[in-house]
TIVEXDO-882614 format. One record per atom (N, C-alpha, C): residue number from 1; residue in three letters; atom name; y, z, x. Coordinates in steps of 0.1 Angstrom, whole numbers, plus 5000, padded with zeros to 4 digits. Layout:
! TIVEXDO-882614
R  resi  resn  name  y  z  x
R  NUM  ala  CA  Y  Z  X
...
This chain:
! TIVEXDO-882614
R  resi  resn  name  y  z  x
R  1  unk  N  4047  7056  8198
R  1  unk  CA  4044  7064  8186
R  1  unk  C  4047  7077  8190
R  2  unk  N  4055  7085  8180
R  2  unk  CA  4059  7097  8183
R  2  unk  C  4047  7107  8178
R  3  unk  N  4046  7119  8181
R  3  unk  CA  4037  7131  8177
R  3  unk  C  4036  7130  8161
R  4  unk  N  4049  7131  8154
R  4  unk  CA  4049  7133  8140
R  4  unk  C  4042  7118  8135
R  5  unk  N  4043  7109  8139
R  5  unk  CA  4038  7097  8131
R  5  unk  C  4024  7096  8135
R  6  unk  N  4019  7102  8147
R  6  unk  CA  4005  7102  8149
R  6  unk  C  3996  7111  8141
R  7  unk  N  4005  7123  8137
R  7  unk  CA  3998  7133  8128
R  7  unk  C  3997  7127  8114
R  8  unk  N  4008  7119  8109
R  8  unk  CA  4007  7112  8097
R  8  unk  C  3996  7103  8096
R  9  unk  N  3995  7095  8106
R  9  unk  CA  3984  7084  8107
R  9  unk  C  3971  7091  8106
R  10  unk  N  3968  7101  8114
R  10  unk  CA  3955  7108  8113
R  10  unk  C  3952  7113  8099
R  11  unk  N  3962  7120  8092
R  11  unk  CA  3959  7125  8079
R  11  unk  C  3957  7113  8070
R  12  unk  N  3963  7103  8072
R  12  unk  CA  3960  7093  8061
R  12  unk  C  3946  7086  8064
R  13  unk  N  3942  7085  8076
R  13  unk  CA  3930  7081  8080
R  13  unk  C  3917  7091  8076
R  14  unk  N  3919  7103  8078
R  14  unk  CA  3908  7113  8076
R  14  unk  C  3910  7122  8066
R  15  unk  N  3922  7122  8058
R  15  unk  CA  3925  7132  8047
R  15  unk  C  3924  7125  8033
R  16  unk  N  3929  7130  8024
R  16  unk  CA  3931  7124  8009
R  16  unk  C  3945  7125  8006
R  17  unk  N  3947  7118  7996
R  17  unk  CA  3961  7116  7989
R  17  unk  C  3963  7128  7979
R  18  unk  N  3974  7133  7980
R  18  unk  CA  3977  7145  7972
R  18  unk  C  3991  7142  7964
R  19  unk  N  3993  7147  7953
R  19  unk  CA  4005  7145  7946
R  19  unk  C  4015  7159  7947
R  20  unk  N  4027  7159  7950
R  20  unk  CA  4035  7170  7950
R  20  unk  C  4049  7166  7948
R  21  unk  N  4055  7173  7939
R  21  unk  CA  4069  7169  7932
R  21  unk  C  4071  7154  7932
R  22  unk  N  4061  7147  7925
R  22  unk  CA  4063  7132  7921
R  22  unk  C  4060  7123  7936
R  23  unk  N  4058  7129  7946
R  23  unk  CA  4053  7122  7959
R  23  unk  C  4039  7122  7963
R  24  unk  N  4035  7110  7968
R  24  unk  CA  4022  7110  7971
R  24  unk  C  4022  7112  7988
R  25  unk  N  4014  7121  7991
R  25  unk  CA  4012  7126  8005
R  25  unk  C  3998  7127  8012
R  26  unk  N  3997  7123  8025
R  26  unk  CA  3983  7127  8029
R  26  unk  C  3980  7139  8033
R  27  unk  N  3972  7145  8029
R  27  unk  CA  3967  7160  8032
R  27  unk  C  3953  7160  8037
R  28  unk  N  3950  7173  8045
R  28  unk  CA  3938  7177  8046
R  28  unk  C  3935  7190  8042
R  29  unk  N  3926  7191  8032
R  29  unk  CA  3924  7207  8026
R  29  unk  C  3910  7210  8030
R  30  unk  N  3909  7222  8034
R  30  unk  CA  3896  7227  8037
R  30  unk  C  3896  7244  8035
R  31  unk  N  3884  7248  8032
R  31  unk  CA  3883  7262  8028
R  31  unk  C  3890  7274  8038
R  32  unk  N  3895  7282  8034
R  32  unk  CA  3901  7294  8041
R  32  unk  C  3890  7299  8051
R  33  unk  N  3880  7302  8043
R  33  unk  CA  3868  7309  8051
R  33  unk  C  3856  7302  8047
R  34  unk  N  3848  7299  8056
R  34  unk  CA  3837  7290  8056
R  34  unk  C  3824  7298  8049
R  35  unk  N  3824  7311  8050
R  35  unk  CA  3813  7320  8048
R  35  unk  C  3814  7325  8034
R  36  unk  N  3826  7322  8027
R  36  unk  CA  3826  7329  8015
R  36  unk  C  3827  7316  8003
R  37  unk  N  3814  7318  7997
R  37  unk  CA  3815  7306  7986
R  37  unk  C  3824  7309  7974
R  38  unk  N  3829  7320  7970
R  38  unk  CA  3836  7322  7958
R  38  unk  C  3852  7323  7962
R  39  unk  N  3853  7321  7973
R  39  unk  CA  3869  7322  7976
R  39  unk  C  3877  7310  7972
R  40  unk  N  3887  7311  7963
R  40  unk  CA  3894  7301  7958
R  40  unk  C  3908  7297  7966
R  41  unk  N  3908  7301  7979
R  41  unk  CA  3919  7297  7988
R  41  unk  C  3916  7287  7998
R  42  unk  N  3924  7279  8002
R  42  unk  CA  3923  7269  8010
R  42  unk  C  3935  7266  8020
R  43  unk  N  3933  7260  8031
R  43  unk  CA  3943  7257  8041
R  43  unk  C  3945  7243  8037
R  44  unk  N  3958  7237  8040
R  44  unk  CA  3962  7225  8038
R  44  unk  C  3970  7222  8051
R  45  unk  N  3969  7210  8056
R  45  unk  CA  3977  7205  8066
R  45  unk  C  3983  7190  8061
R  46  unk  N  3995  7190  8064
R  46  unk  CA  4003  7176  8058
R  46  unk  C  4013  7173  8068
R  47  unk  N  4018  7161  8066
R  47  unk  CA  4029  7156  8075
R  47  unk  C  4042  7166  8074
R  48  unk  N  4050  7164  8084
R  48  unk  CA  4061  7172  8085
R  48  unk  C  4072  7169  8073
R  49  unk  N  4071  7160  8066
R  49  unk  CA  4082  7156  8054
R  49  unk  C  4075  7166  8043
R  50  unk  N  4063  7170  8043
R  50  unk  CA  4060  7180  8031
R  50  unk  C  4065  7195  8034
R  51  unk  N  4075  7198  8027
R  51  unk  CA  4082  7213  8028
R  51  unk  C  4081  7219  8015
R  52  unk  N  4069  7224  8011
R  52  unk  CA  4071  7231  7996
R  52  unk  C  4074  7245  7996
R  53  unk  N  4077  7248  7984
R  53  unk  CA  4083  7263  7984
R  53  unk  C  4072  7271  7976
R  54  unk  N  4072  7283  7978
R  54  unk  CA  4060  7292  7974
R  54  unk  C  4059  7291  7957
R  55  unk  N  4049  7288  7951
R  55  unk  CA  4047  7287  7935
R  55  unk  C  4047  7272  7934
R  56  unk  N  4051  7262  7941
R  56  unk  CA  4050  7248  7939
R  56  unk  C  4036  7245  7936
R  57  unk  N  4031  7233  7928
R  57  unk  CA  4019  7229  7927
R  57  unk  C  4016  7218  7936
R  58  unk  N  4003  7215  7939
R  58  unk  CA  3999  7204  7945
R  58  unk  C  3985  7200  7938
R  59  unk  N  3985  7185  7935
R  59  unk  CA  3973  7181  7928
R  59  unk  C  3964  7172  7939
R  60  unk  N  3951  7173  7940
R  60  unk  CA  3946  7165  7948
R  60  unk  C  3930  7164  7944
R  61  unk  N  3925  7152  7943
R  61  unk  CA  3911  7150  7941
R  61  unk  C  3906  7157  7927
R  62  unk  N  3915  7158  7917
R  62  unk  CA  3912  7164  7907
R  62  unk  C  3915  7178  7903
R  63  unk  N  3919  7184  7914
R  63  unk  CA  3921  7198  7913
R  63  unk  C  3935  7201  7915
R  64  unk  N  3940  7213  7909
R  64  unk  CA  3952  7217  7909
R  64  unk  C  3953  7231  7918
R  65  unk  N  3964  7230  7929
R  65  unk  CA  3965  7241  7936
R  65  unk  C  3980  7248  7936
R  66  unk  N  3979  7261  7937
R  66  unk  CA  3993  7268  7937
R  66  unk  C  3995  7270  7953
R  67  unk  N  4007  7267  7957
R  67  unk  CA  4011  7270  7971
R  67  unk  C  4015  7285  7972
R  68  unk  N  4007  7293  7981
R  68  unk  CA  4011  7308  7982
R  68  unk  C  4019  7309  7993
R  69  unk  N  4019  7300  8004
R  69  unk  CA  4028  7301  8016
R  69  unk  C  4028  7289  8025
R  70  unk  N  4039  7286  8031
R  70  unk  CA  4037  7273  8040
R  70  unk  C  4047  7276  8050
R  71  unk  N  4046  7268  8061
R  71  unk  CA  4054  7269  8073
R  71  unk  C  4050  7256  8081
R  72  unk  N  4059  7255  8091
R  72  unk  CA  4056  7242  8100
R  72  unk  C  4052  7246  8114
R  73  unk  N  4047  7236  8121
R  73  unk  CA  4043  7238  8135
R  73  unk  C  4053  7231  8142
R  74  unk  N  4061  7239  8151
R  74  unk  CA  4069  7231  8159
R  74  unk  C  4067  7229  8172
R  75  unk  N  4071  7217  8176
R  75  unk  CA  4071  7213  8192
R  75  unk  C  4084  7209  8196
R  76  unk  N  4090  7213  8208
R  76  unk  CA  4103  7210  8212
R  76  unk  C  4114  7210  8202
R  77  unk  N  4113  7220  8191
R  77  unk  CA  4124  7223  8183
R  77  unk  C  4122  7212  8172
R  78  unk  N  4111  7204  8171
R  78  unk  CA  4111  7196  8159
R  78  unk  C  4096  7200  8151
R  79  unk  N  4096  7198  8138
R  79  unk  CA  4084  7199  8130
R  79  unk  C  4075  7189  8133
R  80  unk  N  4063  7195  8139
R  80  unk  CA  4050  7184  8141
R  80  unk  C  4043  7180  8127
R  81  unk  N  4039  7191  8120
R  81  unk  CA  4034  7191  8109
R  81  unk  C  4035  7204  8101
R  82  unk  N  4031  7204  8089
R  82  unk  CA  4033  7215  8078
R  82  unk  C  4019  7220  8075
R  83  unk  N  4018  7233  8074
R  83  unk  CA  4005  7240  8069
R  83  unk  C  4009  7247  8057
R  84  unk  N  3998  7248  8048
R  84  unk  CA  4001  7257  8037
R  84  unk  C  3989  7264  8033
R  85  unk  N  3989  7274  8027
R  85  unk  CA  3979  7282  8022
R  85  unk  C  3979  7280  8005
R  86  unk  N  3968  7275  8002
R  86  unk  CA  3968  7272  7987
R  86  unk  C  3956  7280  7979
R  87  unk  N  3959  7282  7966
R  87  unk  CA  3949  7288  7959
R  87  unk  C  3946  7278  7945
R  88  unk  N  3934  7274  7944
R  88  unk  CA  3929  7265  7935
R  88  unk  C  3929  7273  7921
R  89  unk  N  3936  7265  7913
R  89  unk  CA  3939  7269  7898
R  89  unk  C  3927  7264  7891
R  90  unk  N  3924  7274  7879
R  90  unk  CA  3913  7270  7869
R  90  unk  C  3923  7260  7859
R  91  unk  N  3914  7257  7847
R  91  unk  CA  3920  7248  7839
R  91  unk  C  3931  7257  7830
R  92  unk  N  3931  7269  7830
R  92  unk  CA  3940  7276  7825
R  92  unk  C  3954  7281  7830
R  93  unk  N  3954  7272  7842
R  93  unk  CA  3968  7276  7850
R  93  unk  C  3967  7289  7857
R  94  unk  N  3957  7295  7861
R  94  unk  CA  3957  7308  7868
R  94  unk  C  3946  7308  7881
């Protein structure tokens, strides 16, 4: 098993399923800052196949998120996984 497949397997086991561009992907979403209760920004870790653009939306566990920024973590010139900075959207799309 290669490293990319291992990351995907771990995300499937410990993460949750999210919807992005009509695809279902395993993700791990956690708060950006643990000490701030009112912060609506989150970190997302996803498989290397998840390559969103700024402004895309992600739906997970009944919440909508806007993607503020994303990039990959590379090992040996290959993308190992993707990280993204998310902002939770309220019911009004803001």
